Steps between C-alpha positions, in 0.01 A plus 500: 500500500220750548242499776167538321226630726260223608686245283837466674845472349528454122799451274582797280683429177733773372689508172752750370611574147836670469635654184864598454646697212848373420737679264839441343746213515536532877134415559466793736144566618393849393145500630250287688130487561269264681135431557318279748190282496315392816226239529299372795375165378600193302789459259285522186394859568853596595646344185247685286584837660874439467464397134301816421769718662780315319316550171456872573875523570573322167663195662489304173714766327783488756842393375546295818260396772499293819244379752573449869261329742513374857450135403137459609334204326229714335762720324632222278155358422 
């Protein structure tokens, strides 16, 4: 939550994209990187920003991918 001047408390949505470089049979992680997206507003704007960042990080080209959410109703919509 963020206290917005003259508006009160608002929910801030934050997303993170993590990328791990795995090598060899052992599956040992050799490198990692991450980026974050923040949005003060509704889920549509947040989803758009997160999709743009995922596209920039070449999400669709990943050998494996996973999504984790907190279970809020708007996430699965």
